[in-house]
N, C-alpha and C positions, 0 to 999 in steps of 0.2 A: 554683335557689340551693340549695344542699346544704353541710353541716356536720359533720363527723365526732363531733364533742365537742354540739354543740347541737340539737335535731329542730328547732326551731322560735324564734322572735320572741320566743316568751311564756317558752321558757328562758332565752333572753339575756337580758331584762329580771331575771327572777326573780334571776339569777347577780348582774346590776350593783346589786340593791337588798343585795343580802348581800355585796359587796366594798364598797360606800359605808356601809352600817351597820358594817361589821369598820372600817375606815380612818375613820369617827367615835370607836372605841371606843378605839382607839389613837393619836386626836389629837381630842379635844373640839370643840377653834378650829375643827374644820372641819365645815361645816353640810350633812348627810346629802341634803340637797334639791341645794343644790351641787356636791357630789360627785358624785351620780348627772348631771345638767347637763354638769359637764366631760366626764364619760365616754361622753357623747352626744355633744359636741364631739370628742373625743378621734377616734372613729372617723369623722369627716367628714377631722379630718384628718391619719389613717392612708394615706387617700385621696389628700388632697394630695400625700404624701408618700412614696408607694407606688413612685416608681420609683426609689427609696434613694439611690446614688453618683450618678445622672444629675440628679438635683432640682432643678432651680433655686432653686424655692419659699424663704422666707423668714417664720418665721415673727417679728411683732414686737407691741408694745402688750404691752396687758395679760395676754394668753394668754400672751409670751414669759414674762413676770414668774410665772404661776400655775406655770407647767412646769419653772422655776429654784426656786422658791419658793411651794407649797402654800399657803401657809397669807396671802399678801396680800391684796389686795382681790379682792374679787370680780371676775367681767368677764361683760360680754353677752353679744361678740362677739368675734369673730377678728381679727386686722389679719394681712394677707399683701403679699407682693409678692413678683416673680418677674424676678429680676435678667436684665436684655436685652429684655424686651417693655416694651410699652406698654400702658396699660390696656384695649384693645379685644383686642387678643390674650391677654393675662392674662384675660380673663374668659371668651374660648371655651376656654381651656386649663382652669380652674377647672371650668368644663362638663363638660368632655371627661374631668379625674381625676373630680368627684362620681358618675360613668354606673359605673367602676369595681367588679366586684363582688367585695367580700373575704369574701363568703360568713359574712355575720355577721348574717344578713338587716333591715338596716338600708338603706334606701333614701333616697335625696335626690335630691329633684325641682327645678330650677331654679324659682324663681318671676317675680322682679322687680328692676331694678338702679335706683340712681337715683344722682343726682351725690350725692359726700358735699360740705353744706356749709361754707361757710367761716367758723368761726367764732370765736370768742376762740381767739388763742393755736395756730391749728389746725398741727397738725404736719406736715401734708401738702399739697404745694402742689397736688394733685387726685387726685380718686380716684373710689370709687364702694361704695355700699351697697349689697351683692348678698345675697338673702332667698332662703333653699331651705325644700324644704317638707320633713319630715325626717319619715320614718315606721320605725316595730322592727314586722316582719312586718305583719299585720291592724294595729296602733293606730298612732294618729296622735298624734306629739310637736309640741311647740311648735316654729316657724317655725328657723332658725338664720340667724345674720345674718353677715356679713362685710363688712369695712372693705378691699378693692379699693384696696389704693395703687403709688405711684409712689415710686422710690427715687433720688436723685442721685448720683454718683460711684462708686466703688470703693470694695467692704466686702470687710475682711479679719479673718479667725478669725472666721470662720461659724463658733458652737456649734451642733456635733451630738453630739443626747443622746437618751436615754430620760425622756421626761417627767417629772417627781418627783411629778406630781399623777393619774400613773395606776396607781390602784390594783389590786392581782394578782384575775383571776380566779379561778375551782376547777379551771378546765379554760379553755385559752387560747384567744383569736382571735388571728387573723393580724393582727401589729401594726409601726409604723418608726418609729424614732427620727425626730424634729422638728430642722431646722434652725435654728437661732435667731438673730437678731438680734443681735450682739455687746454685749455687756456695757454697754460703755463704750460706747458708740455710742448705748445708750437712756440710758446717765446725760446725754451731752452734749443730749441731747435735751429729756429732764425738765430738766435746769440753764439752758438756754438759755428754754425755754417760760416759764419763773416768771421769766428776770428783764426781757424783752423785752417791751419798748410795741406791740400795735398801736392808731395812730391814735391815741396819745399816751395811751391807756389800758393801767391795769394786769393784769397778769395774774389769772386769777379759779381759774387751777386746782392750788387747792390739796392736788390727790390726789397733783397730781407731787409736792409737798414729803415726802405721807407716804411714794410710792414710794421715794425715795431717802434719806429715812433707813433705809426694812428695806432698802434695796440695802447700803446703808452699814455694817448692822445681819447681816447675814449673808453676802456676800460678798466675796471679796478681790480686789485691782484692780492691775494693772500700773501704775505712774504715767506709763511714757514713752508707751502705749494711750492709756492718759485724757489724756493732755496732746495729746496729738495728734488724739483725737476731739472737745474742746470746740475747737481753733483749726479743725479744720474745720464744727464746725457752727456757732460765731461765726461766720466769713466769709460761710455760707452764707445767714444771719438778719440780715449784717452791724449785728451786733456786737462793740464795743471787745472785743480780747482779750489781757490774759485777764482773765475775767469776776469783776467782781463781787457776788458773791452778797448779794443781801437782798433778802427775803421782800416781799411790799407792803403798806404803811401799814393796806388796809381790811381784810385778813385776821383774821379770830378766830380765838381757842382753844377755844371751842366746836365752831364749825364743823370743824374741825382734830381734834380730840378724837373727833368724830362720825364722820371718815371713817378714822381709823385705828383706830377700835373691831373687836376683833374679828381684828385682826394682832398681829404682834411689837413691833410700837414702840405697841401701844395703852396705855403707863402713860407714855408722851412728852407733852407740852403742846407748846403753841406753841413757843417761846419757848429749850426743849431741842434740840428737834429744828431751828432754825434754829441752833443750834449747833454739831450735830453735823453736818448739811450743809456747814455753810462749814468745818468741819475736812477734810471727807470731798473737798471741792474746790478745796483751797488746797492743791493738787498742789505736792508740795516741787522747787524748783530747784537745781541739775539733776535731772533725774526719773529719770536713770539708777539702777539697782541697790534704787529704791525703790521700795514693795511698800504698800497697805492691809493692815490685821492687821484684819476684823472681829471678830476676839476681843476685842482690843485696843483697837479705834474710833482705830488710830491708823498713822500712815504711819512705816513700820520699814523697816530698811535687810535687804535681802535676800540671802540666804546661799548664797554658789556654791561648789560642792564642785572641789576642785581633782584632776588625778588624776595 
């Protein structure tokens, strides 16, 4: 393993720490330790997406949120799926990609795999929790965890982008763009997970309300695409469409405030967050030519240029 910019793993480690400190100085809401951990995960995700335009992998969940919105909630794993592959095929391909050498002195060694437990409002029908041992040069780092899942249906509008939570190093390492789960599908997943009852029990996923408030506050959204995503997700979960958004009666403000702490919506309380998300999910009908404006926090008419 050689690299023209860095002599060894220690040099890469020092560069990552320096970049994390610079990022924290510019964005104090981002914790240095979290930034470093995200940069470690980024090296793994660069392996996953190292086939560029030929890649069929998609990043979803909290890691996709962080790639779009660096100041969102922290997450301790990466949620991935591969289009057209079942779980066993996906696991084999993930192991193959983890062994690719990007000459960055990182090593990811497969450690274990176990089925994902089917818990409250589990958004995935089935999946694996995959653990890799991670090292940088001779230094052993914390294990890396991947939730490997499947996806039902055809995905449109996969977003290909350079992650916004990737700080610039003083000298570059070979890096790749991510393929992100479409934002409208992520919204639909989270909205339905809140209103869905599993065996008669209300959802406990208050973190999804925080995420939806963050998305509404930072992302524009096409009404047609969101309406379609909500319709499909409601159909998959057998929830009446259009959904009537209402948070569970058991949720309490202190729990929300704790979950939202350190994010762009930390000034919200439970009631104001519910009002915002209710307005966000109340997609105008007809939806054509309408777009959510995150600056105005309302649905507005899209402007079309006439040539």
